[in-house]
C-alpha positions as a printed NumPy array, in Angstrom:
array([[ 15.676,  15.625,  33.344],
       [ 19.103,  14.808,  31.979],
       [ 20.014,  15.012,  28.318],
       [ 19.707,  11.717,  26.469],
       [ 21.472,  11.325,  23.114],
       [ 19.099,  10.5  ,  20.256],
       [ 18.769,   6.9  ,  19.139],
       [ 19.312,   7.965,  15.532],
       [ 20.86 ,  10.987,  13.913],
       [ 18.877,  13.465,  11.859],
       [ 20.041,  12.042,   8.567],
       [ 17.898,   9.034,   9.363],
       [ 20.698,   6.671,  10.382],
       [ 20.027,   4.541,  13.436],
       [ 23.114,   4.696,  15.608],
       [ 24.891,   1.361,  15.579],
       [ 22.796,   0.063,  12.663],
       [ 22.63 ,   0.807,   8.965],
       [ 20.882,   3.467,   6.953],
       [ 17.165,   3.436,   6.419],
       [ 15.503,   3.619,   3.096],
       [ 14.259,   7.074,   2.142],
       [ 10.73 ,   5.762,   1.726],
       [ 10.513,   5.031,   5.467],
       [  9.546,   8.649,   6.109],
       [  6.722,   8.389,   3.6  ],
       [  5.454,   5.249,   5.302],
       [  5.527,   6.939,   8.71 ],
       [  3.403,   9.774,   7.347],
       [  0.973,   7.271,   5.831],
       [  0.688,   5.351,   9.109],
       [  0.141,   8.568,  11.053],
       [ -2.524,   9.696,   8.615],
       [ -4.38 ,   6.361,   8.667],
       [ -4.593,   5.106,  12.26 ],
       [ -7.565,   2.841,  11.616],
       [ -8.207,   0.262,   8.928],
       [-11.678,   1.679,   8.452],
       [-10.249,   5.034,   7.383],
       [ -8.888,   3.297,   4.286],
       [-12.021,   1.284,   3.656],
       [-10.479,  -2.028,   4.746],
       [-12.842,  -2.12 ,   7.717],
       [-15.832,  -1.773,   5.417],
       [-14.572,  -4.681,   3.32 ],
       [-14.56 ,  -6.736,   6.521],
       [-18.152,  -5.708,   7.232],
       [-19.126,  -6.764,   3.719],
       [-17.486, -10.15 ,   4.274],
       [-19.517, -10.642,   7.456],
       [-22.729,  -9.791,   5.587],
       [-21.911, -12.269,   2.806],
       [-21.11 , -14.968,   5.352],
       [-24.37 , -14.217,   7.147],
       [-26.36 , -14.754,   3.958],
       [-24.483, -17.987,   3.301],
       [-25.256, -19.123,   6.845],
       [-28.97 , -18.496,   6.344],
       [-28.825, -20.538,   3.151],
       [-27.039, -23.364,   4.96 ],
       [-29.485, -23.347,   7.875],
       [-32.408, -23.585,   5.465],
       [-30.816, -26.666,   3.932],
       [-30.232, -28.092,   7.407],
       [-33.936, -27.812,   8.155],
       [-34.855, -29.27 ,   4.77 ],
       [-32.532, -32.263,   5.213],
       [-33.24 , -32.788,   8.921],
       [-35.229, -35.974,   8.392],
       [-32.595, -37.503,   6.117],
       [-29.658, -36.918,   8.489],
       [-28.608, -40.014,  10.464],
       [-27.398, -37.717,  13.275],
       [-29.156, -34.345,  12.915],
       [-28.277, -33.189,  16.437],
       [-24.566, -33.465,  15.666],
       [-25.111, -31.281,  12.582],
       [-26.943, -28.763,  14.778],
       [-24.039, -28.727,  17.259],
       [-21.693, -28.054,  14.326],
       [-23.742, -24.968,  13.458],
       [-23.698, -23.762,  17.059],
       [-19.908, -24.108,  17.217],
       [-19.531, -22.26 ,  13.903],
       [-21.786, -19.368,  14.903],
       [-20.041, -18.951,  18.271],
       [-16.557, -18.994,  16.737],
       [-17.499, -16.548,  13.984],
       [-19.177, -14.163,  16.431],
       [-16.223, -14.131,  18.829],
       [-13.757, -13.658,  15.969],
       [-15.702, -10.731,  14.527],
       [-15.934,  -9.026,  17.924],
       [-12.208,  -9.425,  18.597],
       [-11.274,  -8.249,  15.088],
       [-13.453,  -5.126,  15.363],
       [-12.021,  -4.229,  18.761],
       [ -8.398,  -4.277,  17.579],
       [ -6.374,  -2.319,  15.048],
       [ -4.019,  -4.341,  12.889],
       [ -3.66 ,  -8.086,  12.604],
       [ -5.918, -10.539,  14.364],
       [ -3.873, -11.96 ,  17.276],
       [ -2.254, -15.319,  16.666],
       [ -4.089, -16.898,  19.579],
       [ -7.45 , -15.73 ,  18.212],
       [ -6.622, -16.934,  14.714],
       [ -5.594, -20.32 ,  16.115],
       [ -8.867, -20.477,  18.082],
       [-10.778, -19.532,  14.942],
       [ -9.136, -22.295,  12.899],
       [ -9.73 , -24.789,  15.701],
       [-13.411, -23.88 ,  15.707],
       [-13.618, -24.34 ,  11.944],
       [-11.891, -27.719,  12.2  ],
       [-14.33 , -28.808,  14.91 ],
       [-17.275, -27.6  ,  12.828],
       [-16.13 , -29.553,   9.783],
       [-15.457, -32.675,  11.844],
       [-18.9  , -32.578,  13.48 ],
       [-20.719, -31.935,  10.211],
       [-18.841, -34.724,   8.441],
       [-19.7  , -37.064,  11.31 ],
       [-23.377, -36.214,  10.914],
       [-23.516, -36.774,   7.133],
       [-20.828, -39.429,   6.585],
       [-23.281, -42.375,   6.315],
       [-25.081, -40.569,   3.464],
       [-21.99 , -40.993,   1.238],
       [-22.51 , -37.61 ,  -0.428],
       [-20.508, -34.757,   1.089],
       [-21.217, -32.316,  -1.734],
       [-25.013, -32.49 ,  -1.48 ],
       [-25.373, -32.706,   2.301],
       [-22.61 , -30.589,   3.888],
       [-24.065, -27.411,   5.39 ],
       [-22.092, -26.191,   8.411],
       [-18.827, -27.564,   6.994],
       [-19.292, -25.755,   3.673],
       [-20.14 , -22.508,   5.441],
       [-17.141, -22.987,   7.728],
       [-14.814, -23.152,   4.735],
       [-16.262, -19.903,   3.464],
       [-15.899, -18.312,   6.922],
       [-12.246, -17.538,   6.174],
       [-13.406, -14.43 ,   4.311],
       [-14.037, -12.621,   7.606],
       [-10.319, -12.65 ,   8.469],
       [ -8.797, -11.851,   5.068],
       [ -8.348,  -8.198,   6.078],
       [ -6.725,  -9.015,   9.409],
       [ -4.309, -11.826,   8.57 ],
       [ -1.43 , -12.328,   6.17 ],
       [ -2.145, -13.686,   2.721],
       [ -0.077, -16.813,   3.319],
       [ -2.136, -17.636,   6.428],
       [ -5.392, -17.547,   4.473],
       [ -3.964, -19.496,   1.538],
       [ -2.67 , -22.285,   3.782],
       [ -5.928, -22.497,   5.749],
       [ -8.116, -22.447,   2.635],
       [ -5.96 , -25.045,   0.867],
       [ -6.054, -27.311,   3.905],
       [ -9.834, -27.126,   4.163],
       [-10.175, -27.755,   0.438],
       [ -7.884, -30.773,   0.707],
       [ -9.942, -32.191,   3.59 ],
       [-13.131, -31.791,   1.559],
       [-11.565, -33.396,  -1.514],
       [-10.325, -36.405,   0.46 ],
       [-13.701, -36.822,   2.178],
       [-15.496, -36.675,  -1.167],
       [-13.217, -39.316,  -2.675],
       [-13.685, -41.611,   0.313],
       [-17.465, -41.341,   0.571],
       [-18.901, -40.539,  -2.849],
       [-19.419, -43.109,  -5.586],
       [-17.489, -42.338,  -8.812],
       [-20.679, -41.656, -10.728],
       [-20.797, -38.824, -13.329],
       [-24.022, -37.625, -11.712],
       [-22.097, -36.92 ,  -8.5  ],
       [-19.283, -34.914, -10.059],
       [-21.126, -31.609, -10.402],
       [-22.383, -31.404,  -6.766],
       [-18.949, -32.293,  -5.405],
       [-17.087, -29.769,  -7.559],
       [-19.668, -27.081,  -6.778],
       [-19.39 , -27.681,  -3.037],
       [-15.588, -27.623,  -3.231],
       [-15.695, -24.347,  -5.169],
       [-17.988, -22.752,  -2.569],
       [-15.523, -23.775,   0.132],
       [-12.262, -22.59 ,  -1.463],
       [-13.017, -19.851,  -3.989],
       [-14.618, -17.181,  -1.726],
       [-11.48 , -16.708,   0.368],
       [ -9.201, -16.739,  -2.702],
       [-11.36 , -14.185,  -4.513],
       [-11.483, -12.098,  -1.341],
       [ -7.687, -12.131,  -1.101],
       [ -7.363, -10.901,  -4.678],
       [ -9.85 ,  -8.085,  -4.057],
       [ -8.217,  -6.974,  -0.809],
       [ -4.75 ,  -7.052,  -2.345],
       [ -5.932,  -4.926,  -5.252],
       [ -7.681,  -2.493,  -2.925],
       [ -4.609,  -2.098,  -0.739],
       [ -2.44 ,  -1.484,  -3.803],
       [ -4.91 ,   1.151,  -4.998],
       [ -4.946,   2.894,  -1.619],
       [ -1.147,   2.837,  -1.405],
       [ -0.921,   4.287,  -4.906],
       [ -3.364,   7.093,  -4.139],
       [ -1.652,   7.94 ,  -0.854],
       [  1.679,   8.079,  -2.641],
       [  0.158,  10.379,  -5.262],
       [ -1.285,  12.702,  -2.63 ],
       [  2.035,  12.949,  -0.804],
       [  3.923,  13.609,  -4.036],
       [  1.332,  16.149,  -5.173],
       [  2.171,  18.316,  -2.16 ],
       [  5.501,  19.195,  -3.803],
       [  3.728,  21.13 ,  -6.589],
       [  3.334,  24.213,  -4.4  ],
       [  6.849,  24.047,  -2.907],
       [  9.393,  26.876,  -3.42 ],
       [ 12.023,  26.601,  -6.151],
       [ 14.556,  25.164,  -3.693],
       [ 13.263,  23.359,  -0.636],
       [ 13.841,  20.38 ,   1.575],
       [ 11.624,  17.386,   1.088],
       [  9.161,  15.745,   3.41 ],
       [ 11.766,  13.415,   4.857],
       [ 14.243,  16.242,   5.405],
       [ 11.564,  18.337,   7.112],
       [ 10.935,  15.512,   9.551],
       [ 14.658,  15.155,  10.201],
       [ 15.028,  18.9  ,  10.756],
       [ 12.259,  18.71 ,  13.344],
       [ 14.148,  15.966,  15.168],
       [ 17.346,  17.978,  14.874],
       [ 15.666,  21.031,  16.358],
       [ 14.309,  19.002,  19.274],
       [ 17.693,  17.399,  19.971],
       [ 19.45 ,  20.785,  19.885],
       [ 16.853,  22.355,  22.19 ],
       [ 17.208,  19.529,  24.694],
       [ 20.985,  19.865,  24.69 ],
       [ 20.923,  23.655,  25.104],
       [ 18.246,  23.462,  27.8  ],
       [ 20.294,  20.871,  29.651],
       [ 23.329,  23.192,  29.601],
       [ 21.331,  26.301,  30.599],
       [ 19.671,  24.636,  33.577],
       [ 22.927,  23.162,  34.817],
       [ 21.975,  19.527,  34.328],
       [ 24.888,  19.202,  31.916],
       [ 28.081,  20.695,  33.298],
       [ 30.58 ,  22.744,  31.323],
       [ 32.969,  21.895,  29.837],
       [ 31.092,  19.109,  28.092],
       [ 32.289,  15.579,  28.538],
       [ 33.675,  13.917,  25.369],
       [ 30.494,  11.946,  24.634],
       [ 28.171,  14.97 ,  24.886],
       [ 30.623,  17.131,  22.943],
       [ 30.633,  14.544,  20.16 ],
       [ 26.827,  14.615,  20.035],
       [ 26.833,  18.426,  19.853],
       [ 29.365,  18.371,  17.017],
       [ 27.261,  15.794,  15.168],
       [ 24.148,  17.957,  15.502],
       [ 26.003,  20.985,  14.139],
       [ 27.382,  19.002,  11.201],
       [ 24.002,  17.589,  10.286],
       [ 22.41 ,  21.037,  10.469],
       [ 24.985,  22.412,   8.042],
       [ 24.397,  19.48 ,   5.69 ],
       [ 20.66 ,  20.109,   5.687],
       [ 21.15 ,  23.808,   5.   ],
       [ 23.46 ,  23.039,   2.083],
       [ 21.542,  20.219,   0.452],
       [ 18.303,  22.195,   0.295],
       [ 19.886,  24.822,  -1.976],
       [ 20.005,  22.666,  -5.117],
       [ 17.093,  20.247,  -4.713],
       [ 13.882,  21.164,  -6.51 ],
       [ 10.311,  20.032,  -6.021],
       [ 10.711,  17.51 ,  -8.873],
       [ 13.718,  15.898,  -7.203],
       [ 11.771,  15.414,  -3.973],
       [  8.654,  14.208,  -5.823],
       [ 10.678,  11.434,  -7.456],
       [ 13.001,  10.378,  -4.647],
       [ 10.363,  10.363,  -1.915],
       [  7.807,   8.356,  -3.902],
       [  7.807,   4.573,  -3.628],
       [  6.478,   4.321,  -7.182],
       [  8.325,   7.101,  -9.028],
       [ 11.644,   6.462,  -7.329],
       [ 11.866,   2.959,  -8.813],
       [ 11.354,   3.791, -12.491],
       [ 11.99 ,   7.52 , -12.99 ],
       [ 15.423,   9.132, -13.338],
       [ 15.994,  12.89 , -13.372],
       [ 18.725,  14.946, -15.035],
       [ 18.411,  18.587, -13.984],
       [ 21.892,  19.998, -13.421],
       [ 20.696,  23.592, -13.439],
       [ 17.776,  22.962, -11.052],
       [ 15.532,  24.538, -13.675],
       [ 12.466,  22.474, -12.745],
       [ 11.983,  24.839,  -9.829],
       [ 11.095,  27.649, -12.271],
       [  7.91 ,  25.919, -13.445],
       [  4.662,  27.419, -12.168],
       [  2.172,  25.239, -10.239],
       [  0.094,  24.454, -13.347],
       [  3.149,  23.324, -15.307],
       [  4.4  ,  21.299, -12.358],
       [  1.054,  19.569, -12.023],
       [  1.017,  18.79 , -15.74 ],
       [  4.515,  17.278, -15.668],
       [  3.825,  15.246, -12.552],
       [  0.47 ,  14.037, -13.889],
       [  1.998,  12.999, -17.215],
       [  4.753,  10.985, -15.547],
       [  2.278,   9.433, -13.139],
       [ -0.094,   8.365, -15.903],
       [  2.781,   6.791, -17.816],
       [  3.817,   4.461, -15.015],
       [  0.912,   4.114, -12.568],
       [ -0.863,   1.371, -14.547],
       [  0.785,  -1.624, -12.895],
       [ -0.596,  -4.051, -15.482],
       [  0.589,  -2.22 , -18.592],
       [  3.69 ,  -0.555, -17.164],
       [  5.759,  -3.659, -16.463],
       [  9.24 ,  -2.91 , -17.757],
       [  8.576,   0.784, -18.289],
       [ 11.035,   3.444, -17.258],
       [ 10.971,   7.211, -17.642],
       [ 13.957,   9.513, -17.933],
       [ 13.365,  13.236, -17.471],
       [ 15.943,  15.7  , -18.752],
       [ 15.46 ,  19.387, -17.921],
       [ 17.41 ,  22.207, -19.624],
       [ 19.563,  23.917, -20.519],
       [ 17.786,  27.209, -21.274],
       [ 17.597,  27.749, -25.035],
       [ 16.223,  31.234, -25.657],
       [ 14.432,  34.232, -24.231],
       [ 11.198,  35.364, -25.89 ],
       [  8.863,  38.32 , -25.493],
       [  5.221,  37.426, -24.846],
       [  2.077,  39.302, -23.97 ],
       [  2.754,  38.426, -20.335],
       [  6.336,  39.715, -20.307],
       [  9.697,  38.225, -21.168],
       [  9.919,  34.469, -20.806],
       [ 12.701,  31.936, -21.111],
       [ 12.328,  28.558, -22.787],
       [ 13.273,  25.465, -20.817],
       [ 13.368,  22.255, -22.869],
       [ 12.067,  19.187, -21.055],
       [ 12.649,  15.774, -22.625],
       [ 10.798,  12.669, -21.485],
       [ 12.181,   9.347, -22.702],
       [  9.841,   6.447, -21.998],
       [ 11.024,   2.915, -22.67 ],
       [  8.766,  -0.095, -23.022],
       [  5.745,   1.718, -24.452],
       [  4.431,   2.659, -27.879],
       [  2.582,   5.866, -28.645],
       [ -0.793,   4.21 , -29.175],
       [ -0.583,   2.673, -25.689],
       [ -0.329,   6.039, -23.934],
       [ -3.416,   7.206, -22.049],
       [ -5.03 ,  10.22 , -23.811],
       [ -5.025,  12.074, -20.494],
       [ -1.22 ,  12.046, -20.656],
       [ -1.213,  14.286, -23.729],
       [ -3.641,  16.67 , -22.046],
       [ -1.288,  16.876, -19.061],
       [  1.671,  17.591, -21.367],
       [ -0.222,  20.504, -22.937],
       [ -0.307,  22.185, -19.543],
       [  3.504,  22.256, -19.579],
       [  3.923,  23.763, -23.051],
       [  4.149,  22.858, -26.719],
       [  5.422,  19.345, -27.312],
       [  6.598,  17.042, -30.07 ],
       [  6.768,  13.275, -29.843],
       [  8.7  ,  10.645, -31.739],
       [  9.031,   6.875, -31.516],
       [ 12.022,   4.66 , -32.148],
       [ 11.895,   0.915, -31.503],
       [ 10.196,   0.583, -28.099],
       [ 11.171,   4.058, -26.896],
       [  8.869,   7.074, -26.928],
       [ 10.45 ,  10.518, -26.696],
       [  8.487,  13.662, -25.902],
       [ 10.16 ,  17.085, -26.173],
       [  8.364,  19.933, -24.429],
       [  9.198,  23.628, -24.728],
       [  8.242,  25.147, -21.4  ],
       [  7.939,  28.937, -21.107],
       [  8.671,  30.265, -17.613],
       [  9.288,  33.645, -16.041],
       [ 12.849,  34.877, -16.282],
       [ 14.3  ,  34.64 , -12.765],
       [ 16.513,  37.644, -13.544],
       [ 13.399,  39.83 , -13.796],
       [ 12.02 ,  38.752, -10.424]])
């Protein structure tokens, strides 16, 4: 095996392209930790959608039997149900056998089946001039979109649901007399066709946001037990790639696959590996757990800024770290109430050294400046988290809340 230069360097830059965002490493860890949709609960949402659609189908079939004698073409309505059941069954089987999005060809086949179902059902009930009261398979077909809301993009479902709703609305206008007694059945039928998929989209979007938030919190929480100075999750991954690239290069030289002296291209790669290794060794000397918790979080990195010139956050014990991280998280994790919020954390400098019953401690002042929030809007759990850091005082000016915490930590000179 000959040595092959890496496609990207260990700083995360793809050779010949641009730099990646730092959050890419977090996303790779999330994808590796959640190989199946069901592990996040998305698969169970899909099962629930199938159950709901099954109940709706039973309801529709009961109405088909009840209205059988009144249908001008009942056999066509029955064929519409057969087409719908076959399409739904095939779609569910394909969706459960694959991880990720439903294939485009299967989604197109699914939509074609729904269109055929609606066309057949409308053909069967058109002479009755009352789509809202008599549609059975067509109404269930519109609701059938809920079984693919977890496997297709939001825009796909919105377009399909809107199109079906438009077809129903046009058919109702063309066939139903403009009588006030007919308004309620038509509107109800239209709501049963369109609203289930829209409501399902809202629920799935909220669930995915919740899962992403919790995964981000779990990944950030791992920094609480890190040493005072350490590399972050992304840097650890890059160091692993660096180690592999260096081993491959050295093994290639030792086994004679790469001849000495090195050709210019291989020598350039070796020099790049050495430079990147030195950079990693240097940058890990001043970066604390709090720096990595903020920069490697998709949520915290957008709204939290850190000023810690002395790298004093690394002196906090695990309980104090957890309290600080929990307080910041509670301040910004509510996506509804936190629009426009930002948090600035200032750590240090050391103010004094005090003697306690547990030995000599030093006081590190930590200031949290939160904009866009008033004191009475802060979750009570935030104050409990701040107490785990140390004694605090809070003040409010305009729309800015400031919290000053005196954090007692072990004197590093005594360790």
